[in-house]
N, C-alpha and C positions, 0 to 999 in steps of 0.2 A: 504494500500500500504506500503510495507516494504522499507527499506533503499536501497536495491539493485535495486528495480524497480524505485525508485526515481532517483538514479544516472543514470540509463539507459535512462530515459526520459530527464534528464538534458544533458547528453552527446549527445543524439540524436538531441535535439533541437539546441544545439550549432554547431553540425556537419552539420546540414542542413543549418543553417545560413551561416557558413563559406563556404560551397560548393556553395551556391548561390552568395556570394560575390566574389568568385573566377572568375566566368564568367561574373559578372556585374561591377566589379571595373574598373574604367577608368585608374588608374595608375597601370602599370604592377608590380611594387614593392609591392603595396598594395594587389594585387591578389596573389602574392607568399606568403606574410605574412598570408593571410587568408587560403591558402593551408596548411601552417605549422600548423595553428590552427585546421584545419580539421583533419590532421594526428594525432595530439595529442588527440583529442576527440575520434578518431577511436581506438587509443591505449587503452584508458580507457574502451571502449566497449569490446575490446579483453580481458582485465583483468577481466571484469565481466563474460565473457564466459569461464574462467579458462584457457585461452591460454596465459600464461605469456611470453613464448618465442616469440610469434608473436608480442606481445605488445612491448617488449624490442627491437626487431629488427626494428619495425616501428619507434620507437623513436630514436634509435641510428643511424640507417642507413639512413632513409628518412629525419627525422627532423634534425638530428645532422650533416649529411654530404651532402646528395643530395640536400636538399632544401636550405641549406646555400650556396652551389655552385651555385644554380639557382639564388639566390639573387645577388651574385656578378656578374654573367654573365648578368643578366637583367640590373643591374646598369651600367655596362661597355658598353653595347650595345647602340648605338645611334638609338633608335627606334622612328620612326615618327608615332605617334598615329593618326594624322589626316588622313594619307593615309590608315591606317588600318581600321579606322571607316568608311571610305567612301564606302567600299565594304561589310558592315555588312548586309544591307537589301538584297543584291543580293544573299547571301548564307543562308538566313533565311529559305527557304523551305527545303533545304538539312539538315540543322541543326535541324529543327523541326522533320524531318523524323527519323534521327539518334537518337535523344533524345527519341522520342516515342518508337522506337524499343528497346532501352536499358531499358526503364521503363517497357515495356512489358516482356522482358526477366527476369528482376529482380523480377517482380511480379510472374511470373511463377515459378521461383526457390523458392521464399518464400512460395508459396501456395502448391507446390507439392514436393519440394526437401527434406522436413523433415518428410515425411511419412515413417513409419516403423523404425524410429530411436529409439533405446532403451532409456529408462529413464536415465537421467543424474545421474551419480554417484558422490559422494563427491570428492573433489579435492585430488589428491594423492592416489586414490584407483583404483584398476583394478581387473579383474577376471582371474584366471589361467584356465588351461584345466579342472580342477575338479570343477570349479565354486566357488572357495573360494576367498575371498577378500585378495589381496596382496598389498604391498606398491609399488607405481608406480610414476615415475616422467617424465612428458612430456619433460621437458628441457633436462634432462639427456639422454633420448633415442634419441632425435633429435641431441644432441651433438655427440653421438656415431656414428650415421649415417653420419653426416656431415663430421666428421674427420676420418672416416674409409672407408665407401663405396663410399661416394661422395666427397672425398678429392680433386681429380684432377678437377672435374667440378667447385668446389668452388674456387680453385686457378685460373682457367682460367677466371671465372667471375670477380674475384678481379683484375686481370691484365687488363681485358677489361674496367672495371670502371676506373682504374688508367689512361689508355691511353685516355679515354674519357675526364677525368678531365684535363689532360695536353693539349689535343687538344683544349678544350674550352678556356683555359687560353691563349694558343698561338694564337688562331684566334681572340680573342678580345683584345690582347695586342697592344697598339699603342704607338709609340715613339713621344712624344710631343716636339715641338721645343722650347716652352716657359717655359719648366721645368728648375728648378734651382738645379737639382741633380748634385752632384760632383763625379767624378771618383776617387776613392781612390788610384788606381794604378798610375794615372797621378800626383796626389798630392804627393805621396811618391817619385816618380822619379824626381821631380822638383829640380833644382839647385838654390843656393842663387842668382846667377846673373840673373836667369830667373824671380825671384820674384820681384826684385827691380832694376831698371835701372836709373842711374844718367845721366841726360842730362844737358849740359851747354849751356845756351842760352844768347845772348847779350841783353843788355838793350835797349828797344825801345824808352824810353823817359828819359831825364836827370832829376834827382831828384832836387827839388827847394832848394836853399841855406837856411840853418836855420837862423832865426832871433835871434840876441843876446838877452839874457834874461835881462841884465841890461838896455840896451837901451829901451826895451819895457816897463819896469817898470817905467823909468824916464818919458817917453812920457805919460804914464797913469796918473802920479802925476801932470804933467803940465796941462793936460786937466781938472783935478778936480779943480785945483787952478783957 
């Protein structure tokens, strides 16, 4: 077994463990963190398959942006896990059916989807019309397509993601009454007379008359004698 196969089995094992923990973790924050781990391992498998662009997009977009946003949303939401776990067994048959269907489709794709595929060529190599090997870059060609032919769909998708992020933050934002945040505008507009108010109050009890020091010392000497 070479190094590439070893890394593939390592990434696959960690990916399966992280995916299992996503659906079995009791804490939603822990589930999101395991999903980030699953995405990172999937990016490693993409690198082994010579798909560098997809690996970079998976790390930068999903792990670096979308999943971090999910972490903040899950932490800000007041999720009652007791009520969610109460209906777990009621939806178990439907979940088992959907899971089995997805597993069957994935198995069918893995067994029949790669038939007739040409033998993999070295990275950075392609064949022209004459059958000669030429230099080729997947990332460069994808970049040309994204920013020429598919420029407007990508911009629309970016705007939709931005609106979704703003909406998620706005929906989960709560104004707490016990917060100690200070409004900088009110602090700047404050006047000196608003900061300190001098109040004159009459005395409620007369102060006791002070005892003379000399008489007190003489009385103490007499007592000692």
